[in-house]
N, C-alpha and C positions, 0 to 999 in steps of 0.2 A: 541551660542549652549549651553545655560544654564550655561556657565562658565566652562564647562568640557574641559580640555586641557591636562591632564597628559599623555594621550595616543596619542595626536596629536603632540604637541611640535615641530612645524615646522617654527617658526619665533622667533625673539629675546625675546619674552615674556617667552620662555622656560628657560631663565636664572634663573627665579624664579620658574616657574611651574614644570619643569622637565629638569634639566641641561643636562641629557643624550641626549636630543633631539637636542642640538646645533651642534652635529656632522653631522647632516643632512643638515646644512646650508652651502652651498658651496662657498659663497662669503661674503665679508664685508657687514654687515647688521645693520641697526638701526631701532628703533621703539620708538614712543612716544605716550602717551595717556593723556587725560585730562577729568575729569568729576566733577560734583557737585552732590554728593549722594542725591537722593530723591528730587532734586531741591532746597535744603536748601542753601541759599546764603552764609552763614557764614562758610560752610564746603567745602573744595576743595581738590581734589586728583590729583596727577600727577605721571607718570611713564616714565622713560627713560631707554633704554637698547641697548646694542651693542654687536655684536658677531664677532670674528675674527677667521677664520680657519687658523690653523698653521700646520706645518709638524708633523703628527702623533697624533695631538689632536686639540681641539677647545677651545677657551677661551671666556668668556663673562663677562660683568659687567652691573649691573642695579641699579637704584635708585628709590625708591618709597617714595612719600611724601604725608602726610595727614595733613591738617591744619584746625584748628578751630579758627576763628578770635578772637583775644584778650583772648584766653583761653589756647590752647595747640598746640603742633606740634609733629608729628611723622615722623621719617626718617628711611628708611631701605636700606642699601647699600649691594648688593650681588655680590660676586666674584665667578665665576664658571669655572670649567674645565671639559672636557669630552673627551672620546676617544672611538673608535670602538674596541671592542674585536673581532668582526667578521663582514665583509661586503662582499657580493658576487656581481657578475655582474648583478644579477637579482634584486638587491636592497633589498635582505634579509639582516638583520643586527642585531647585539646585541651590544648595547652601554651602557656605565656606566658614571655617572657624580657625582661630589661632589661640594659643595658650602660652602662658609663662609659668614655668615650674620652678619652685624654690625648694631645694632638697637640703635637709639638715640631718647629719649623722653624728651620733655621739657614742662613746664607749665608757663603761664604768669599771673597766678592768684595772690592773695595777697601774697602767699608764692611761689615766682618764684624759680624753681629748674630744673635741667636737669641731666640725667644719660645716660650712654652708656653701652651696653652689647654686647657680641659676642657669637654666637652660630653656629651650623653646620647642614648640610643636605646632603643627598645622594639620588641618583635616578638611575633607569634603564629603558631602552626602548628596547623592543624586537619586531622585525618585521620578523616573520618566513616566511612570504610571502610579496610581495610588496604591497598587498592590506589589510593587517592586522597589527594593532599595539597594543601592550600590554605595558602599562606603570605603573610605581610605583615610588612614591617619599615619602620621610620623611623629615620633617623640625623640627628644634629646638630639635635635638638629646640631646643637653644640654639645659635645661630649665631655662634660666636666669629669674630674677625677678626685678621689679622696685618698689621703695618706695619713691615717690616724695612728699607726704604730710604726715607730722608727725601725727601718729595715724590713718592714712588711710588704713594701711595694704599693703601687697605686691601685685603687679600685675604681674602674671607669664606669660611668653611666653610659652604656653603649646605646647607639642609635637603634630604635626599634620601629618597625612598620607593621601595618595590618591592612588587609584588603578583604572585603566580604560582600556577600550577596544575601538578601532576605526576600521572602515571598509571603504575602498576606492573603488569606482566603476568607472573605466575608467576615472579617473581625472575629473569626472563630479559630483560625489556625495560623500560626506563624512558624515558618521554617527558615533557618539561617545557617550559613556555613562561611567560614573565613580561614585565611591562612595568615599566620602571625610570625614575625621574625623575632627570635629570642635574642638574649644578650650575646650569644655565641655566633649570631648571624645565620642560624639555621631557620628555615621556614617550616612551620608545623601547622597541621590542619586541625580544626575543631568545629563543632556545630551541633545543632539539635532542633527540637520541636517544642512548641508551646500550644496547648489547647486552651481556649478561652470559653467559659460557660457563662453566657449572659453578662459578660464583662464584670463578673463578681468573683468567679473562681478561676484560678490559673493552675494548670498542671504542666510540668516541663520534664524533659529528659534530653540527654545529649552525651556526646563523647568529646573528651579532650585528649587527643591521641588515643591511648588505650584505657584511659580512666573514665569511668561512668559517672555522670552527674544526673541529679534529679532534684525536683523542687515542687512546692505548691504554695499558692498564695490566695488570700481572701481580701477583696476590696469592698469598702462601704463608706459612704459619707466623706469621700476624699482621702481616706486612709487605706493603705495596703500593708498587710502584714505577710511576710514571706519567710519560708524556711527552705534552705537549699543544702544539698549534700554533694560532695565530690569524693569519690573513692580513690584509694591508693593501696594496692595489695601489699606493698612493702612496708609502709610506715603508718597506715591507718587512714580513716576518713576525716574530712573536714566538714563541719556543719556551720552554715552561714545564716545568721538572722538579719533580716532587713525590714525596716519600717519606712514607709513613704507617705508623704502628705502633699496634696495639691489643692490649692484654693479652688473651690467650685466656680465654674464659669457660668455667669448669669446670662441667659438668652435675652437678646434685645427685643424679642417678640413676646 
């Protein structure tokens, strides 16, 4: 859906995208992704996340890794907690979340070096009705910097924000749009649609600025397997493989 997620936040990827959303995950859940950006063999990315519902709040943890063979490595570990300020029987809710990010960067060049920094984030997810979602997140409230190469200057983890809107229609259609602030401080729009067929097949499409995204997933017995694609006319397409698992919820009746 163009990468728009701040107003959706309904799976463990919310640990990073909008921690407030993990309050809507009702059972132990895990998610993992893998991709090679733009099909470049020497670059690989992976993401692992898990969410545990607890009494009165929810907790989550995630790990993102990006590696460039024989050059550099980036790791981001996120710890998140969230709670409902209000939730009604009609699934209207107001949730807030907070996260701590631990970033580690290392180089394997002639001047091998590594540094670690800590920063923070916060988020909110409002569902005034069961079919509407409004999300906001801010990352890197504290803007740490890295200086791994003498004379190369600092690399700053800039503050980033996102605000979005989502609409659900009868659990068959999801539409979402968001505006996200990038590292340069510019606000850029993205969004998309997801069609759900009997909650077992998911078909998606979207735009991230001028880049087309598409994807499809199949869900059964608590598992969801998903393949996504993001196009880039200049440097090639990125294919993302995702595996999700959620512990089945047993009805009390």
